[in-house]
C-alpha positions in Angstrom: 116.3 92.1 92.1 117.5 89.3 94.3 119.2 86.0 93.2 117.3 85.0 90.1 114.2 87.0 91.0 113.0 90.1 89.1 110.9 92.9 90.5 108.0 91.7 88.4 108.0 88.4 90.3 106.4 90.2 93.3 103.2 90.6 91.3 100.7 88.2 89.7 102.0 85.9 87.0 100.5 84.7 83.7 99.1 81.2 84.0 98.5 78.4 81.4 94.8 78.7 80.5 94.8 75.0 79.3 96.2 73.8 82.6 94.8 70.3 83.5 95.1 70.7 87.3 94.6 73.5 89.8 96.9 76.5 89.3 97.2 78.9 92.2 99.1 82.0 93.1 99.5 82.5 96.9 100.8 85.3 99.1 101.4 84.8 102.9 102.6 87.1 105.7 103.0 86.1 109.4 104.1 87.8 112.6 104.3 87.3 116.4 104.7 90.0 119.0 104.4 88.1 122.3 104.7 91.3 124.4 101.7 92.9 122.6 99.8 89.6 122.7 99.3 89.6 118.9 100.4 86.8 116.5 99.0 85.2 113.4 99.0 85.4 109.6 97.1 86.7 106.6 96.8 85.0 103.2 95.7 85.8 99.7 95.1 82.9 97.3 94.2 83.2 93.6 92.9 79.9 92.1 93.3 81.0 88.5 91.9 77.9 86.9 88.7 78.5 88.7 88.5 82.2 88.7 88.3 82.3 92.5 90.2 84.4 95.1 90.4 83.6 98.9 91.4 86.1 101.5 92.1 85.1 105.1 93.3 86.6 108.3 93.7 84.5 111.4 95.2 86.3 114.5 95.4 85.7 118.2 94.6 89.2 119.6 93.9 90.2 123.2 93.5 86.5 124.4 91.2 85.3 121.6 91.6 83.9 118.1 90.0 86.1 115.4 89.1 84.3 112.2 88.3 85.9 108.9 87.9 84.2 105.5 86.3 85.5 102.3 85.9 83.6 99.0 85.3 85.7 95.8 84.1 84.0 92.6 84.5 85.3 89.1 87.7 87.3 89.6 89.3 88.6 86.4 92.8 88.1 85.0 94.3 90.8 87.2 92.5 90.7 90.5 93.3 93.2 93.3 95.6 92.1 96.2 92.9 92.6 98.7 89.1 92.5 99.4 88.5 95.6 101.5 89.2 93.7 104.7 92.6 92.2 104.0 94.7 94.5 101.8 98.3 94.1 100.8 100.5 96.7 99.0 103.9 96.0 97.6 105.6 99.2 98.4 109.0 98.3 97.2 109.7 94.8 95.6 111.7 92.5 98.0 112.1 95.4 100.4 108.8 96.6 101.9 105.1 95.4 102.0 102.2 97.2 103.8 99.5 95.0 105.2 96.1 96.2 106.6 93.5 93.9 108.1 90.4 96.1 108.9 88.1 93.5 110.6 85.0 94.1 112.6 86.8 93.8 116.0 90.3 95.1 115.2 92.5 96.9 112.7 96.0 95.8 112.0 98.3 98.2 110.1 101.7 96.6 109.5 104.9 97.5 107.6 107.0 94.5 106.6 110.6 95.4 105.9 113.2 92.9 104.6 115.7 91.5 107.1 117.5 89.4 104.4 117.3 88.9 100.6 114.5 86.7 99.5 115.4 83.1 98.8 114.2 81.5 95.5 114.0 77.7 95.5 113.7 77.4 91.8 116.7 79.8 91.3 119.1 77.8 93.5 118.0 74.2 92.4 119.6 72.6 95.4 116.9 70.3 96.6 113.6 71.5 95.2 111.5 68.9 93.3 113.9 66.1 94.0 111.2 63.6 93.2 108.1 64.3 91.1 104.9 65.2 92.9 102.6 66.2 90.1 100.1 68.0 92.3 102.8 70.3 93.8 104.8 71.9 91.0 105.4 75.5 91.7 107.8 78.4 92.0 108.3 79.8 95.4 110.4 82.3 97.3 110.4 83.3 101.0 111.9 86.1 103.1 112.5 86.9 106.8 111.0 90.3 107.7 110.9 92.9 110.4 107.3 93.9 111.3 106.3 97.3 112.8 102.9 98.9 113.2 99.8 99.0 115.3 96.8 96.9 116.3 93.6 98.9 117.2 91.1 97.1 119.3 87.8 98.6 118.2 85.7 97.6 121.2 87.6 99.8 123.7 89.9 101.9 121.5 93.2 100.5 122.8 96.1 100.7 120.3 98.9 98.1 120.7 102.3 98.8 119.3 103.7 96.0 117.1 107.5 95.6 116.8 108.6 92.0 116.0 110.0 89.5 113.5 107.9 88.0 110.8 108.0 86.0 107.5 106.4 86.1 104.1 106.3 83.9 101.0 104.9 84.0 97.5 104.3 81.0 95.2 102.7 80.2 91.9 102.0 77.0 89.9 100.3 73.7 90.0 99.0 73.0 93.5 96.3 70.7 94.8 96.7 70.2 98.5 93.9 67.6 98.8 96.0 65.2 96.5 99.2 65.5 98.5 99.6 63.1 101.5 101.3 65.8 103.6 104.1 68.2 104.3 106.0 69.7 107.2 107.1 73.3 107.1 109.1 75.3 109.6 109.6 79.0 109.2 111.7 80.2 112.1 112.7 83.7 113.1 115.8 84.3 115.3 117.5 87.6 116.0 120.5 86.8 113.8 118.9 84.5 111.2 115.8 82.9 109.7 115.6 79.2 109.1 113.1 77.7 106.6 112.6 73.9 106.1 110.0 72.0 104.1 109.5 68.3 103.4 106.5 67.3 101.2 105.4 63.8 100.4 102.9 61.7 98.4 103.3 57.9 98.7 107.0 57.1 98.5 107.8 60.3 96.6 109.1 63.3 98.5 110.9 66.6 98.0 112.7 68.9 100.4 113.4 72.7 100.3 115.0 75.1 102.7 117.4 77.8 103.5 119.1 79.8 106.2 119.4 83.5 106.0 122.0 85.5 108.0 123.6 88.9 107.5 126.3 87.0 105.5 123.7 85.9 102.9 121.5 82.9 102.1 122.6 79.3 102.5 120.6 76.6 100.9 119.4 73.4 102.6 119.9 70.0 100.9 118.3 67.5 103.3 115.4 67.7 105.7 114.1 65.0 108.1 111.6 65.4 110.9 110.4 63.6 114.0 107.2 64.4 115.9 108.2 64.4 119.5 104.8 64.9 121.1 101.1 64.7 120.1 97.8 65.8 121.7 95.7 62.9 123.1 94.0 62.5 119.7 97.2 61.2 118.3 97.1 63.5 115.2 97.5 67.0 116.6 101.3 67.8 116.9 102.8 69.6 119.9 106.5 69.3 119.3 108.8 68.5 116.4 112.5 67.9 115.9 114.0 68.8 112.5 117.4 67.5 111.2 118.7 69.3 108.2 121.9 69.7 106.2 123.0 72.9 104.5 124.8 73.2 101.2 128.2 73.3 103.0 127.6 69.9 104.5 126.9 71.0 108.1 124.1 69.1 109.9 121.8 71.0 112.3 119.0 70.1 114.7 116.0 72.4 115.3 113.4 71.7 118.0 109.9 73.2 118.3 107.3 73.4 121.1 103.9 74.8 120.4 102.8 77.9 122.3 99.6 78.6 120.3 97.3 76.7 118.0 95.4 79.2 115.9 92.9 76.7 114.9 91.8 75.8 118.4 88.2 77.1 117.9 87.8 74.8 114.9 88.7 71.5 116.5 85.3 69.9 115.8 85.4 71.1 112.2 89.0 70.0 111.7 88.2 66.5 113.1 85.7 66.0 110.2 88.0 67.1 107.4 90.1 64.8 105.3 92.8 67.4 104.5 94.0 69.2 107.6 96.5 71.9 108.2 97.9 72.4 111.7 99.3 76.0 111.9 101.3 75.8 115.2 103.0 78.9 116.5 106.0 77.5 118.3 109.1 78.3 120.3 112.2 77.0 118.7 115.8 76.2 119.7 118.7 75.5 117.4 120.4 72.8 119.4 124.0 73.3 118.1 124.2 77.0 119.2 121.4 77.3 121.8 119.8 80.2 119.8 116.1 80.6 120.4 113.3 82.2 118.5 109.7 81.6 117.3 108.2 80.3 114.2 105.6 78.3 112.3 105.5 74.5 112.8 103.0 73.6 110.1 101.7 70.1 109.4 99.5 69.2 106.4 98.0 65.7 106.5 95.5 63.9 104.4 93.2 61.6 106.5 90.2 59.4 105.8 87.2 61.6 106.5 85.2 60.9 109.7 81.9 62.2 111.0 82.2 65.0 113.5 
């Protein structure tokens, strides 16, 4: 158990069958081993109100982005945490997860071990749901991880050793991304800490979440502001962001990102035609006050008027 979380929270939750909006339960794991040339994430989403599961794995491996996505309709009340290609096993709650992605071109076999205790937003009640956003009402916890394992390249038999930092999160509740104007999410891994910041907004309503994990424990975040420093030529694809955040002790911090990889690069044409777009930037980060560096996600979700590709 960690903070207000119980071991059972690692697994699928009961959901209100009479829910009048989309109710989802999502799992997410990321990693980046720059030396091995492997970074990316895998995702399992269970849309309980529709009886649908979605499994995805998007990784940059050996100089190319490898994309896998599978939708399964008609899943039961207790679906498996995998589809045969993406498979997750909760070995020990809040301590160890085992992830396998056995795709056509590669096989990832990864052990995720906890670096710090998981942080539960609903448990701390510092800044979560400051203002009501009816289409984003959920419980969520996140955790910095150490990732070790292998990546087998099936075309030539090479096996790459993975040893890096990573991140994972688990959320459940009411969630309709297409009805949310946007959010910014930074999940940053440094040798001595992990920093996690979120600001979500719809119209004039917004809420913020965040925490900093160190060997001394978890420290909640109470304020998050962001500024996009640089865009691509299209004016909507972000390259660099500066986050300003306050922790629960009143200290103010500044975190700056610079993208090193856009995992959705092969999907630019498709993305230009979508009204709800998620930019999943893998970025280098620096914490300005200390000079500490690391890598992390710099994620933008935006809702745009649809245009023809």
